[in-house]
PAVEX-210199 format. One line per field, with one value per residue (C-alpha): residue in three letters; residue number from 1; x negated, y, z negated. Coordinates in nm, 4 decimals. Each point is the difference from the previous one (the first is absolute). Layout:
BEGIN
type	[ALA|...]
seq	[NUM|...]
xx	[X|...]
yy	[Y|...]
zz	[Z|...]
This chain:
BEGIN
type	[UNK|UNK|UNK|UNK|UNK|UNK|UNK|UNK|UNK|UNK|UNK|UNK|UNK|UNK|UNK|UNK|UNK|UNK|UNK|UNK|UNK|UNK|UNK|UNK|UNK|UNK|UNK|UNK|UNK|UNK|UNK|UNK|UNK|UNK|UNK|UNK|UNK|UNK|UNK|UNK|UNK|UNK|UNK|UNK|UNK|UNK|UNK|UNK|UNK|UNK|UNK|UNK|UNK|UNK|UNK|UNK|UNK|UNK|UNK|UNK|UNK|UNK|UNK|UNK|UNK|UNK|UNK|UNK|UNK|UNK|UNK|UNK|UNK|UNK|UNK|UNK|UNK|UNK|UNK|UNK|UNK|UNK|UNK|UNK|UNK|UNK|UNK|UNK|UNK|UNK|UNK|UNK|UNK|UNK|UNK|UNK|UNK|UNK|UNK|UNK|UNK|UNK|UNK|UNK|UNK|UNK|UNK|UNK|UNK|UNK|UNK|UNK|UNK|UNK|UNK|UNK|UNK|UNK|UNK|UNK|UNK|UNK|UNK|UNK|UNK|UNK|UNK|UNK|UNK|UNK|UNK|UNK|UNK|UNK|UNK|UNK|UNK|UNK|UNK|UNK|UNK|UNK|UNK|UNK|UNK|UNK|UNK|UNK|UNK|UNK|UNK|UNK|UNK|UNK|UNK|UNK|UNK|UNK|UNK|UNK|UNK|UNK|UNK|UNK|UNK|UNK|UNK|UNK|UNK|UNK|UNK|UNK|UNK|UNK|UNK|UNK|UNK|UNK|UNK|UNK|UNK|UNK|UNK|UNK|UNK|UNK|UNK|UNK|UNK|UNK|UNK|UNK|UNK|UNK|UNK|UNK|UNK|UNK|UNK|UNK|UNK|UNK|UNK|UNK|UNK|UNK|UNK|UNK|UNK|UNK|UNK|UNK|UNK|UNK|UNK|UNK|UNK|UNK|UNK|UNK|UNK|UNK|UNK|UNK|UNK|UNK|UNK|UNK|UNK|UNK|UNK|UNK|UNK|UNK|UNK|UNK|UNK|UNK|UNK|UNK|UNK|UNK|UNK|UNK|UNK|UNK|UNK|UNK|UNK|UNK|UNK|UNK|UNK|UNK|UNK|UNK|UNK|UNK|UNK|UNK|UNK|UNK|UNK|UNK|UNK|UNK|UNK|UNK|UNK|UNK|UNK|UNK|UNK|UNK|UNK|UNK|UNK|UNK|UNK|UNK|UNK|UNK|UNK|UNK|UNK|UNK|UNK|UNK|UNK|UNK|UNK|UNK|UNK|UNK|UNK|UNK|UNK|UNK|UNK|UNK|UNK|UNK|UNK|UNK|UNK|UNK|UNK|UNK|UNK|UNK|UNK|UNK|UNK|UNK|UNK|UNK|UNK|UNK|UNK|UNK|UNK|UNK|UNK|UNK|UNK|UNK]
seq	[1|2|3|4|5|6|7|8|9|10|11|12|13|14|15|16|17|18|19|20|21|22|23|24|25|26|27|28|29|30|31|32|33|34|35|36|37|38|39|40|41|42|43|44|45|46|47|48|49|50|51|52|53|54|55|56|57|58|59|60|61|62|63|64|65|66|67|68|69|70|71|72|73|74|75|76|77|78|79|80|81|82|83|84|85|86|87|88|89|90|91|92|93|94|95|96|97|98|99|100|101|102|103|104|105|106|107|108|109|110|111|112|113|114|115|116|117|118|119|120|121|122|123|124|125|126|127|128|129|130|131|132|133|134|135|136|137|138|139|140|141|142|143|144|145|146|147|148|149|150|151|152|153|154|155|156|157|158|159|160|161|162|163|164|165|166|167|168|169|170|171|172|173|174|175|176|177|178|179|180|181|182|183|184|185|186|187|188|189|190|191|192|193|194|195|196|197|198|199|200|201|202|203|204|205|206|207|208|209|210|211|212|213|214|215|216|217|218|219|220|221|222|223|224|225|226|227|228|229|230|231|232|233|234|235|236|237|238|239|240|241|242|243|244|245|246|247|248|249|250|251|252|253|254|255|256|257|258|259|260|261|262|263|264|265|266|267|268|269|270|271|272|273|274|275|276|277|278|279|280|281|282|283|284|285|286|287|288|289|290|291|292|293|294|295|296|297|298|299|300|301|302|303|304|305|306|307|308|309|310|311|312|313|314|315|316|317|318|319|320|321|322|323|324|325|326]
xx	[2.3024|-0.2132|-0.3004|0.1262|0.0351|-0.3567|-0.1212|0.1489|-0.1181|-0.3536|-0.0075|0.1012|-0.2504|-0.3124|0.0366|-0.2456|-0.2708|-0.0090|0.0770|0.2179|-0.1273|0.2400|-0.2154|-0.1548|-0.1470|0.0468|-0.2445|-0.3253|-0.2638|-0.1245|-0.3371|-0.0312|-0.2064|0.2793|0.2425|-0.1950|-0.0072|0.3974|0.0445|-0.2383|0.1717|0.3498|-0.1000|-0.1283|0.2956|0.2103|-0.1914|-0.0424|0.3237|0.2956|0.2035|-0.0753|-0.1000|-0.0067|0.3666|0.1256|-0.3007|-0.0984|-0.3399|-0.2660|0.2202|0.0425|-0.3876|-0.1167|0.2322|-0.1794|-0.3248|0.0881|0.0445|-0.3434|-0.1685|0.1085|-0.2911|0.0917|0.1598|0.3766|0.2398|0.1601|0.3724|-0.1514|-0.1425|0.3092|0.1798|-0.2526|0.0922|0.3388|0.1331|-0.2949|0.1577|0.3601|-0.0725|-0.0296|0.3464|0.0589|0.2185|-0.2487|-0.3107|0.0268|-0.2153|0.1074|0.0161|-0.0141|0.1566|0.2944|0.0183|0.2099|0.0054|0.3942|0.2088|0.0494|0.3243|0.1269|-0.0534|0.3500|0.3320|0.3568|0.2904|0.3772|0.1589|0.3732|0.1139|-0.1017|-0.2856|-0.3456|-0.3374|-0.3152|-0.3254|-0.3319|-0.2713|-0.2611|-0.1186|-0.2681|0.2021|0.0619|0.1298|0.2718|0.0966|0.1128|0.2198|0.1596|0.0788|0.1241|0.3015|0.0088|0.0595|0.2151|0.3336|0.2229|0.0269|0.2579|0.0276|0.1120|-0.2871|-0.2856|-0.3609|-0.1884|-0.4046|-0.1345|-0.3532|-0.0676|-0.3497|-0.1365|-0.3499|0.0263|-0.2324|-0.0336|0.1420|0.1009|0.2582|0.1495|0.0431|0.1500|0.2734|0.0276|0.0597|0.3429|0.1632|-0.1711|0.0562|-0.2288|-0.3303|0.0038|-0.3198|-0.1460|-0.3262|-0.2357|-0.3304|-0.2086|-0.3407|-0.2962|-0.3247|-0.2156|-0.3468|-0.2006|0.0758|0.3696|0.0084|-0.2044|0.2649|0.2941|-0.0789|-0.0566|0.3124|0.1860|-0.2121|0.1289|0.2249|0.1062|0.1289|0.3610|0.0028|0.2186|0.2527|0.1535|0.3226|0.3047|0.1368|0.3601|0.2092|0.1162|0.3069|0.2968|0.2787|-0.0296|-0.0506|-0.0741|-0.3162|-0.0949|-0.3581|-0.0837|-0.3624|-0.1516|-0.2678|-0.2565|0.0435|-0.3249|-0.1094|0.1999|0.3254|-0.0580|-0.0140|0.2665|0.2208|-0.0645|0.0982|0.3150|0.1039|-0.0815|0.2321|0.2795|-0.0725|0.1057|-0.2758|0.0752|-0.2777|-0.2578|-0.2403|-0.3096|-0.3407|-0.3249|-0.0876|-0.0457|0.0414|-0.2683|0.1834|-0.3099|-0.1666|-0.2310|-0.3117|-0.1530|-0.3750|-0.2045|-0.2347|-0.3346|-0.1016|0.3160|0.2049|0.2786|0.2651|0.1357|0.1698|-0.0393|0.2346|-0.2120|0.2713|0.2786|0.3497|0.1001|0.3780|0.0385|-0.1648|0.2946|0.0343|-0.0314|-0.3721|0.1713|0.2171|0.2184|0.0722|0.1007|0.2603|0.2948|0.2602|0.3568|0.0880|-0.1999|0.1512|-0.0721|-0.3343|0.1325|0.2356|0.0546|0.1342|0.3541|-0.0122|-0.1512|0.2569|0.2874|-0.1209|-0.0023|0.3512|0.1416|-0.1828|0.0284|-0.2923|0.1112]
yy	[0.7331|-0.2515|0.2203|-0.0330|-0.3557|-0.0258|0.1865|-0.2219|-0.3057|0.1014|0.0973|-0.3400|-0.1554|0.1800|0.2372|-0.2397|-0.0117|0.3196|0.3997|0.1389|0.3434|0.1921|0.2679|-0.2522|0.1558|-0.1718|0.2414|-0.1063|-0.1576|-0.3278|-0.1065|-0.3242|-0.1486|0.0771|-0.1996|-0.2931|-0.0136|0.0428|-0.2986|-0.2504|0.0898|-0.0448|-0.3411|-0.1070|0.0587|-0.1953|-0.2808|-0.0387|0.1679|-0.0392|-0.2933|-0.1332|0.2168|-0.2456|-0.0831|0.0429|-0.0702|0.3470|0.0315|-0.0190|0.3189|0.1942|-0.0059|0.0356|0.3379|0.0915|-0.0498|0.2126|0.3339|-0.0672|0.1006|0.3603|0.2366|0.3155|0.1283|-0.0190|0.1538|-0.2424|0.0332|-0.1104|-0.2670|-0.1188|0.0356|-0.2972|-0.2203|0.0147|-0.2148|-0.2834|-0.0103|0.0363|-0.2977|-0.2133|-0.0041|-0.1586|0.2446|0.1396|0.1053|0.3498|0.3406|0.2609|0.3331|0.2101|0.3385|-0.2051|-0.0735|0.2656|0.0708|-0.0562|0.0575|-0.3068|-0.2175|-0.2728|-0.2952|-0.2067|0.2428|-0.1478|0.1488|-0.1488|0.1178|-0.1032|-0.3012|-0.2618|0.1389|0.0086|0.1769|-0.1115|0.2090|-0.1478|0.2303|-0.2273|-0.2919|0.1391|0.1318|-0.3133|0.2503|0.1770|-0.3042|-0.1761|0.2852|0.0004|-0.3712|0.0088|0.2380|-0.2405|-0.2799|0.1188|-0.0557|-0.2844|-0.0154|-0.1588|-0.1080|0.3617|0.1895|0.1302|0.0499|0.1984|-0.0340|0.3154|-0.0663|0.1836|0.1342|-0.2116|-0.1160|-0.2776|-0.0030|-0.2789|-0.3553|-0.0321|0.2914|-0.1436|-0.3288|0.1756|0.1471|-0.3060|-0.2272|0.2579|-0.1444|-0.3440|-0.3080|-0.1329|-0.1373|0.0989|0.0082|0.2581|-0.0513|-0.3337|0.1385|0.3253|-0.0218|0.2121|0.0368|-0.3074|0.1533|-0.0771|0.3403|-0.0267|-0.3219|0.0801|0.2894|-0.1860|-0.2630|0.2856|0.1392|-0.3372|-0.0605|0.3470|-0.0518|0.3612|-0.0491|-0.0386|-0.2476|0.0084|-0.2662|-0.1944|-0.0469|0.2536|0.0104|-0.0235|0.1679|0.3310|0.0659|-0.0401|-0.0856|-0.0319|0.3624|0.0152|0.1371|0.2370|0.0843|0.3340|-0.0044|0.1825|-0.0319|0.1154|-0.2888|-0.2270|-0.2539|-0.0530|0.1732|-0.2248|-0.3100|0.1317|0.0489|-0.3376|-0.1770|0.1669|-0.0462|-0.3698|-0.0231|0.2070|0.3526|0.2159|0.1961|0.3492|0.2163|-0.0233|-0.2505|0.0267|0.0876|-0.1971|-0.2988|0.1469|-0.3427|-0.1287|0.0741|0.0160|0.2975|0.3041|0.1382|0.3205|0.0665|0.3025|0.0137|0.1300|0.2688|0.1580|-0.0229|-0.1624|-0.1989|-0.3647|-0.2779|-0.3737|-0.3051|-0.1965|-0.2472|-0.1705|-0.1725|-0.2642|-0.0063|-0.4215|-0.2173|0.0588|0.3940|0.1820|0.1158|0.3735|0.2204|0.0740|-0.3679|0.0253|0.2281|0.1106|0.2339|-0.0885|0.3776|0.2575|0.3552|0.2934|0.1584|0.2949|-0.1598|0.1206|-0.1664|0.1163|-0.1599|-0.3526|-0.0118|0.0824|-0.2867|-0.2405|0.1097|-0.0566|-0.3336|-0.3052|-0.2267|-0.2644]
zz	[0.5242|0.1772|-0.1036|-0.3552|0.0101|0.1526|-0.2736|-0.2759|0.1528|0.0615|-0.3529|-0.0848|0.2074|-0.0534|-0.2841|-0.1971|0.2446|0.2113|-0.0839|0.2683|0.1107|0.1090|0.1569|0.2312|0.3063|0.3421|0.1691|-0.1986|0.2019|-0.0127|0.1258|0.2348|-0.2331|-0.2917|0.2538|0.0403|-0.4049|-0.0268|0.3078|-0.2107|-0.3107|0.1416|0.1802|-0.3278|-0.1836|0.3041|-0.0632|-0.3565|-0.1202|0.2812|-0.0718|0.3333|0.2740|0.2523|-0.0743|0.3690|0.1596|0.0512|-0.2257|0.3026|0.1608|-0.3147|-0.0684|0.3931|-0.0017|-0.3257|0.1095|0.2746|-0.1741|-0.1329|0.2976|-0.0331|0.0573|-0.0980|-0.3487|-0.0408|-0.2190|-0.2163|0.1667|0.3325|-0.1852|-0.1677|0.3305|0.1272|-0.2915|0.0091|0.2700|-0.0928|-0.3886|0.1746|0.1493|-0.2485|-0.0301|-0.3561|-0.0977|-0.3009|0.1859|0.1001|0.0008|-0.2203|0.1488|-0.3283|0.1680|-0.0090|-0.3728|-0.1798|-0.4059|-0.0082|-0.2875|-0.2589|0.1239|-0.1321|0.2177|-0.1177|-0.0069|-0.0240|0.1130|-0.1180|0.3280|-0.1089|-0.2188|0.2309|0.2049|-0.2423|0.1933|-0.0758|0.1340|0.0260|0.1558|-0.1171|-0.2052|-0.2099|-0.3188|-0.2171|-0.3233|0.2160|0.1719|-0.3328|-0.1114|0.3258|0.0295|-0.3362|0.1814|0.2704|-0.1772|-0.3160|0.1215|0.1695|0.3791|0.2141|0.3853|0.1208|-0.1919|0.2320|-0.1007|0.2615|-0.0226|0.1898|0.0513|0.3178|0.0372|-0.2921|0.0749|-0.2743|-0.2981|-0.3348|0.0865|-0.3473|0.0143|0.3432|-0.2023|-0.3229|0.3173|0.1256|-0.2855|-0.0390|0.2630|0.1273|-0.1561|-0.2861|0.1137|0.3830|0.1233|0.1083|0.1661|0.0200|-0.0763|-0.0054|0.2013|-0.0038|0.1585|-0.1037|-0.0181|-0.3373|-0.1706|0.0863|-0.1402|-0.3126|-0.0470|0.0268|-0.2504|-0.2564|0.0525|0.0053|-0.3421|-0.1507|-0.2989|0.1409|0.3382|0.0556|0.2373|0.3476|-0.0255|0.2814|-0.0988|-0.0842|-0.3952|-0.1042|0.2296|-0.1853|0.2256|-0.2108|0.3074|0.3598|0.1632|0.3887|0.0605|0.2449|0.1034|0.1723|0.1751|0.2842|0.2224|-0.2660|-0.2911|-0.0658|-0.1985|-0.3231|0.1406|0.3007|-0.2855|-0.1595|0.3121|0.1499|-0.3368|-0.0438|0.3309|-0.0148|-0.3281|0.1869|-0.0019|0.2769|0.1828|0.1253|0.2086|0.2526|0.0024|-0.0995|0.2049|0.0387|-0.1985|-0.3583|-0.1104|-0.1997|-0.3229|-0.1777|-0.1426|0.1291|-0.1913|0.0539|0.1397|0.0970|0.2238|-0.1233|0.2236|0.1795|-0.3193|0.2431|-0.2198|0.1324|-0.1522|0.0459|-0.0318|-0.2584|-0.1074|0.1949|-0.1057|0.1717|-0.0176|0.1442|0.2606|0.2471|-0.0393|0.3578|-0.0099|0.1267|-0.2054|0.3138|-0.0111|-0.3640|-0.0192|0.2416|-0.1409|-0.0312|0.1215|0.1928|-0.1036|0.1272|-0.1171|-0.1122|-0.2486|-0.3535|-0.3025|0.0755|0.3124|-0.0814|-0.3166|0.2536|0.2507|-0.3339|-0.0663|0.3588|0.0604|-0.1745|0.0297|-0.2290]
């Protein structure tokens, strides 16, 4: 499941810029001079394209560790080079910057990103694998909102393993449940380099761009059902944003707390090192929720109930029926 989700999200992020090589050879040998060129290329992107490489004061340490790799004297395999880069990129700890190990990318069967089940008259189940599929989302939301709910009805939103996606789709889901004009974020920031500012000016001036709105639209749910959000430690970005706002508006959060930071709530953009062909993503924009929102994700979301890790849907439904949260 996680491999399929990784493939889906990776295609959404970098399909316009990179071609993923399913036969990528990690045993290929790369020379010291090629390593130096790749390191300089990576450092340039960290400076010019990452939203803020020094967001936690780690820039000097990150660049010192990258420079240490340039001192390799003998040719090494690409796999060895990637393993050296991995802890350095991970230490950026912004939730969107990471190396993509290409052997883990599998071509999975097409699966719907949104699906629904009417479990019984009073319980509606919504599964969201990621927030990239706008067309399928509209169909599912019509099913969700085309009925009258009362206070005894329950809606389960299952976002386990959800890595995020388009914030506009997150906003559409939130608009089903939250009061009209609920603020979702304060501002969006990015790298302030001249090239970035020029690009953003062009985007803002384009009449073809669908702008990202700060506020929810009209509340689409007809009635007052109890909302349950089923999470696990692998949710990130858009799914974390959804959980945060729903909990602040009365939803019950069930599941394991997310790991790590993963709270830039921005976007990742894919790049490829020119010599080794290693693929990586960088956080190029960051969505700031508000001035008083905790910086770290583990301080933002506290589950209301921690179930067993091997729970199935039937277990969750039984728990909800037995325990009255209202």
